[in-house]
C-alpha positions as CSV (number, residue, x, y, z in Angstrom):
1,M,-59.8,33.1,229.8
2,K,-60.5,34.4,233.3
3,K,-61.5,31.4,235.5
4,I,-64.3,31.5,238.1
5,K,-62.6,31.2,241.5
6,V,-64.6,28.9,243.8
7,L,-64.4,28.2,247.5
8,L,-66.0,25.0,249.0
9,V,-67.3,25.1,252.5
10,D,-68.7,21.8,253.8
11,D,-67.9,19.7,256.9
12,S,-68.1,16.5,254.8
13,A,-64.7,15.4,253.5
14,V,-66.4,13.3,250.9
15,V,-68.4,16.3,249.6
16,R,-65.3,18.5,249.5
17,Q,-63.3,15.8,247.6
18,V,-66.0,15.0,245.0
19,V,-67.1,18.5,244.4
20,L,-63.5,19.7,244.0
21,A,-62.8,17.0,241.5
22,L,-66.0,17.7,239.5
23,L,-65.4,21.5,239.3
24,E,-61.7,21.2,238.5
25,R,-62.6,19.3,235.3
26,E,-64.1,22.5,233.9
27,P,-61.6,24.7,232.0
28,D,-63.3,27.9,233.2
29,I,-63.5,27.0,236.9
30,Q,-60.7,27.0,239.5
31,V,-61.2,25.8,243.1
32,I,-59.1,28.1,245.2
33,G,-59.8,26.3,248.5
34,A,-61.9,23.9,250.5
35,A,-62.8,24.4,254.2
36,S,-64.6,22.2,256.7
37,D,-66.4,25.2,258.4
38,P,-66.9,28.9,258.0
39,L,-64.1,29.9,260.4
40,F,-61.5,28.0,258.3
41,A,-63.2,29.5,255.2
42,M,-62.7,33.0,256.5
43,D,-59.0,32.4,257.0
44,K,-58.7,31.3,253.4
45,M,-60.8,34.2,252.1
46,A,-58.5,36.7,253.9
47,K,-55.7,35.5,251.5
48,E,-57.8,35.2,248.3
49,W,-61.4,36.2,247.8
50,P,-63.6,33.8,245.7
51,D,-66.0,34.7,242.9
52,V,-68.4,32.0,244.1
53,I,-68.9,30.1,247.4
54,V,-70.4,26.6,247.5
55,L,-71.7,26.4,251.0
56,D,-73.3,23.8,253.2
57,V,-75.9,24.9,255.8
58,E,-75.4,22.6,258.8
59,M,-71.8,22.8,260.0
60,P,-69.9,22.9,263.3
61,R,-68.7,26.2,265.0
62,M,-70.8,28.4,262.7
63,D,-73.8,27.5,260.6
64,G,-74.1,28.4,256.9
65,I,-76.8,31.0,257.4
66,T,-74.8,33.0,259.9
67,F,-71.8,32.9,257.6
68,L,-73.9,33.8,254.5
69,K,-75.3,36.9,256.3
70,K,-71.8,37.9,257.4
71,I,-70.6,37.7,253.8
72,M,-73.6,39.6,252.4
73,A,-73.1,42.4,255.0
74,E,-69.4,42.7,254.6
75,R,-68.5,41.8,251.0
76,P,-71.5,40.5,248.9
77,T,-70.5,37.4,247.0
78,P,-72.6,34.9,245.0
79,V,-73.3,31.7,247.1
80,V,-74.6,28.3,245.9
81,I,-76.2,26.3,248.8
82,C,-75.3,22.6,248.8
83,S,-77.9,21.2,251.2
84,T,-79.2,17.8,252.3
85,L,-82.5,16.8,250.7
86,T,-84.7,16.6,253.8
87,E,-88.0,18.1,254.9
88,R,-86.3,19.3,258.1
89,G,-83.5,20.9,256.3
90,A,-85.7,22.7,253.7
91,E,-86.8,25.5,256.0
92,T,-83.2,26.3,257.0
93,T,-82.1,26.2,253.4
94,L,-84.9,28.6,252.5
95,Q,-83.7,31.0,255.1
96,A,-80.4,30.9,253.3
97,L,-82.1,31.8,250.0
98,A,-83.9,34.6,251.7
99,A,-80.6,35.9,253.0
100,G,-79.2,36.2,249.5
101,A,-78.0,32.7,248.3
102,V,-78.3,32.3,244.5
103,E,-79.2,28.6,244.0
104,I,-79.8,25.3,245.8
105,I,-78.0,22.1,244.9
106,T,-79.4,19.1,246.9
107,K,-77.5,16.2,248.2
108,P,-78.9,12.9,249.8
109,K,-77.8,11.4,253.0
110,V,-76.8,8.1,251.4
111,G,-75.2,7.4,248.0
112,L,-73.6,10.9,248.2
113,K,-70.6,10.3,245.9
114,G,-72.6,8.8,243.1
115,F,-75.4,11.4,243.3
116,L,-72.9,14.3,243.1
117,E,-71.2,12.8,240.1
118,Q,-74.6,12.3,238.4
119,S,-75.5,15.9,239.2
120,S,-72.2,17.4,238.1
121,A,-73.8,19.3,235.2
122,E,-76.4,20.9,237.5
123,L,-73.6,21.9,240.0
124,V,-71.4,23.4,237.3
125,A,-74.4,25.3,235.7
126,A,-75.2,26.7,239.2
127,V,-71.7,27.9,239.7
128,R,-71.5,29.6,236.3
129,A,-74.9,31.2,236.9
130,A,-73.8,32.4,240.3
131,A,-70.6,34.0,238.8
132,Q,-72.9,36.0,236.5
133,A,-75.4,37.0,239.2
134,N,-76.3,40.6,239.8
135,V,-74.9,40.8,243.3
136,K,-76.3,44.3,244.0
137,Q,-79.8,42.9,243.3
138,L,-79.2,39.9,245.6
139,V,-78.3,42.3,248.4
140,R,-81.4,44.5,247.7
141,N,-83.7,41.4,247.6
142,A,-82.2,40.0,250.8
143,A,-82.4,43.4,252.6
144,A,-86.1,43.7,251.6
145,H,-86.9,40.8,253.3
146,T,-80.8,17.6,237.4
147,P,-78.7,15.4,235.3
148,V,-78.4,16.5,231.7
149,G,-80.2,14.5,229.1
150,A,-82.0,15.4,225.9
151,K,-83.4,18.9,226.2
152,L,-87.1,18.2,225.7
153,N,-89.7,21.0,225.1
154,A,-93.3,21.3,226.3
155,D,-94.4,18.8,223.5
156,A,-93.3,16.1,225.9
157,I,-96.2,17.0,228.3
158,L,-99.0,18.5,226.1
159,P,-99.5,19.5,222.5
160,P,-99.4,23.2,221.4
161,S,-102.4,25.5,221.7
162,S,-104.6,25.6,218.7
163,G,-104.8,29.4,219.2
164,Q,-108.5,29.1,219.9
165,A,-108.6,29.4,223.7
166,M,-112.1,29.8,225.2
167,A,-113.8,33.1,225.0
168,Q,-112.8,35.8,227.5
169,T,-114.4,35.6,231.0
170,T,-114.3,37.7,234.1
171,E,-112.0,35.1,235.7
172,R,-108.4,36.3,235.2
173,I,-105.4,34.1,235.8
174,V,-101.7,35.1,236.3
175,A,-98.9,32.7,235.4
176,I,-95.4,33.4,236.7
177,G,-92.2,31.6,235.8
178,T,-88.8,32.1,237.5
179,S,-85.6,30.4,238.5
180,T,-82.2,31.7,239.8
181,G,-82.9,34.6,242.2
182,G,-86.6,33.9,242.0
183,T,-87.2,32.9,245.6
184,Q,-86.3,36.4,246.8
185,A,-88.0,38.1,243.9
186,L,-91.3,36.2,244.4
187,E,-91.2,37.2,248.1
188,L,-91.0,40.8,247.1
189,V,-93.9,40.4,244.6
190,L,-96.3,38.3,246.6
191,T,-95.9,40.2,249.8
192,A,-96.8,43.4,247.9
193,L,-100.1,42.1,246.7
194,P,-103.5,43.0,248.3
195,R,-105.8,40.3,249.5
196,V,-108.0,40.8,246.5
197,S,-105.8,39.7,243.7
198,P,-106.3,37.4,240.6
199,G,-105.6,33.7,241.0
200,I,-101.8,33.0,240.5
201,V,-100.0,29.9,239.3
202,I,-96.2,29.8,239.7
203,V,-93.3,27.7,238.6
204,Q,-90.1,28.4,240.6
205,H,-87.3,26.0,239.7
206,M,-86.7,24.3,243.0
207,P,-86.0,20.7,244.2
208,E,-88.7,18.6,245.6
209,K,-89.2,18.8,249.4
210,F,-88.4,22.5,249.3
211,T,-91.4,24.0,247.6
212,A,-93.8,23.1,250.4
213,S,-91.7,25.0,252.9
214,F,-91.1,27.8,250.5
215,A,-94.9,28.2,250.0
216,A,-95.5,28.0,253.7
217,R,-93.0,30.7,254.3
218,L,-94.6,33.0,251.7
219,N,-98.0,32.3,253.1
220,T,-97.0,33.6,256.6
221,L,-95.6,36.9,255.0
222,S,-98.4,37.6,252.4
223,Q,-101.9,38.9,252.5
224,I,-102.9,36.4,249.8
225,E,-102.9,32.7,250.5
226,V,-99.9,30.9,249.1
227,R,-99.5,27.1,249.1
228,E,-97.9,24.2,247.2
229,A,-100.3,23.0,244.5
230,K,-102.1,19.7,244.8
231,N,-103.8,18.0,241.9
232,N,-107.2,19.5,241.0
233,D,-106.7,22.6,243.2
234,R,-108.9,25.4,242.0
235,V,-107.3,28.6,240.8
236,I,-109.2,31.3,242.6
237,P,-108.7,35.0,243.4
238,G,-106.5,35.7,246.5
239,L,-104.6,32.4,246.1
240,A,-101.2,31.6,244.6
241,L,-100.3,28.0,243.8
242,I,-96.7,27.0,243.5
243,A,-95.8,23.9,241.5
244,P,-94.3,21.1,243.6
245,G,-90.6,20.4,243.0
246,G,-90.2,17.3,240.9
247,K,-93.7,17.6,239.2
248,H,-95.1,19.5,236.3
249,M,-98.1,21.8,236.9
250,L,-100.7,22.5,234.2
251,V,-103.7,24.7,234.2
252,K,-106.9,23.2,232.9
253,R,-110.4,24.7,232.5
254,S,-113.8,23.3,233.5
255,G,-116.7,25.6,232.4
256,A,-115.8,29.0,233.7
257,Y,-113.3,27.7,236.3
258,Y,-109.6,26.9,236.3
259,H,-107.9,24.2,238.2
260,V,-104.4,22.7,238.1
261,E,-103.1,19.3,237.3
262,V,-99.9,18.1,239.0
263,V,-98.4,15.4,236.9
264,D,-95.2,13.3,236.4
265,G,-93.3,13.5,233.2
266,P,-89.9,13.9,231.7
267,L,-87.7,16.9,232.2
268,V,-88.6,19.8,229.9
269,N,-85.8,22.3,229.2
270,R,-84.0,20.1,231.8
271,H,-86.5,21.2,234.4
272,R,-89.4,19.6,236.3
273,P,-91.5,21.7,236.9
274,S,-91.1,23.6,233.7
275,V,-92.2,27.1,233.0
276,D,-92.8,26.3,229.3
277,V,-95.3,23.5,230.4
278,L,-97.2,25.9,232.7
279,F,-97.3,28.7,230.1
280,R,-98.4,26.5,227.3
281,S,-101.3,25.1,229.4
282,V,-102.4,28.6,230.3
283,A,-102.2,29.6,226.6
284,K,-104.3,26.6,225.7
285,F,-107.0,27.0,228.3
286,A,-107.0,30.6,229.3
287,G,-105.6,32.6,226.4
288,K,-106.6,36.3,226.5
289,N,-107.9,35.8,230.1
290,A,-104.3,35.4,231.2
291,T,-101.3,37.4,232.2
292,G,-97.9,35.8,231.8
293,I,-94.8,37.1,233.6
294,I,-91.2,35.7,233.2
295,M,-88.8,36.7,235.9
296,T,-85.1,36.3,236.9
297,G,-83.5,33.0,236.0
298,M,-80.8,31.1,234.1
299,G,-81.5,29.5,230.7
300,D,-84.5,29.8,228.4
301,D,-87.3,27.8,230.1
302,G,-90.5,29.8,229.6
303,A,-89.4,31.9,226.6
304,R,-91.4,29.8,224.1
305,G,-94.3,29.4,226.4
306,L,-94.6,33.1,226.9
307,K,-94.6,33.6,223.2
308,E,-97.5,31.2,222.9
309,L,-99.3,33.2,225.5
310,H,-98.6,36.4,223.7
311,E,-100.0,34.9,220.5
312,T,-103.3,34.1,222.1
313,G,-103.8,37.7,223.2
314,A,-102.6,37.3,226.8
315,R,-100.7,40.2,228.4
316,T,-97.0,39.3,228.8
317,Y,-94.3,40.9,230.8
318,A,-90.6,40.3,231.4
319,Q,-88.6,41.5,234.4
320,D,-85.9,44.0,233.4
321,E,-82.2,43.3,233.5
322,A,-81.4,45.8,236.2
323,S,-83.6,44.1,238.8
324,C,-82.8,40.5,237.8
325,V,-80.3,38.4,239.6
326,V,-79.8,36.5,236.3
327,F,-81.3,38.0,233.1
328,G,-81.2,34.7,231.1
329,M,-84.9,33.7,231.0
330,P,-86.4,37.2,230.4
331,K,-83.7,38.0,227.8
332,E,-84.6,34.8,225.8
333,A,-88.3,35.6,226.0
334,I,-87.6,39.2,224.7
335,K,-85.5,37.9,221.9
336,L,-88.3,35.6,220.7
337,G,-90.7,38.5,220.6
338,G,-93.2,37.2,223.1
339,V,-93.0,40.1,225.6
340,D,-95.4,43.1,225.6
341,R,-93.6,45.1,228.2
342,V,-90.3,44.9,230.1
343,I,-90.8,46.1,233.7
344,A,-88.8,46.4,236.9
345,L,-89.4,44.0,239.8
346,D,-91.1,46.7,241.8
347,D,-93.7,47.1,239.0
348,I,-94.7,43.5,238.8
349,P,-97.3,43.6,241.7
350,R,-99.1,46.5,239.8
351,A,-99.0,44.4,236.6
352,I,-100.7,41.6,238.4
353,T,-103.4,43.6,240.1
354,N,-104.2,46.0,237.3
355,G,-103.3,43.9,234.3
356,R,-101.1,46.7,232.9
């Protein structure tokens, strides 16, 4: 079995020690080196190039973003960002995602060793997903601009749709679900939309404290308004609401209007927010008035929810393999038979605005 070769780059000796031990437990992963900063990392990479780099952002001599841009320009390689969970650090980490990083793993300032050990499954999954990432698509996107427990489904948050959503209205709603590679893909989609667009609700798998900065960044780049959702926000044309990290987001209906509920709850498909939860709520309360889109991401979150949307008469789309960073979520949705059309990333804005 060919092992995934990983290089760790972090100025914390504790992080290097703990992450190395966690990854070395896995039979398919080999840590080929650990460096305290990017300059030492480049020395190691000159001797042996890794398949995946686990990279801190704030380091001496050269910051992680400068190093990441250098890698993506010279020899594109999947990178997992291991970043401190702070509001201040969120914006910097999002710059790294925009520059081509695949995934974020967060770390606290205190209790670091215990946290990393508890989050080992998340870290390992991120490394494996990064090893399978479509690096060419990462470069294209960049150039253009939780502990494991029982795997619950959306029943943990709300019951299935009866299949009798309210009658069609003129108020359209678009629901989007994405994960690995989604930050760059969403930027490409939302910045291509005209100011007059249907109301959009989005689940992007992302840790808490990062979604507000992510939404604010997209808002500065887009013609439409983009913001992190708050409980009872209206879903209106020209507005995209992004589910807050660490919370589920559901769409509800009051008369002819839609609004969101932001709620606590257990992990669904090992995620909070969960795409399945969002899609099920849209199926239940919008039905044929909705468009569902599942985009790049690892795993199967959203596949069942998109099928529920499809069964209510909603239009459903999956991003194609060629334009995905990781084809997991769209692939699972296609396998379940809940997808009307498979389309390229560049065609998603037109599907949103035209409904076809």
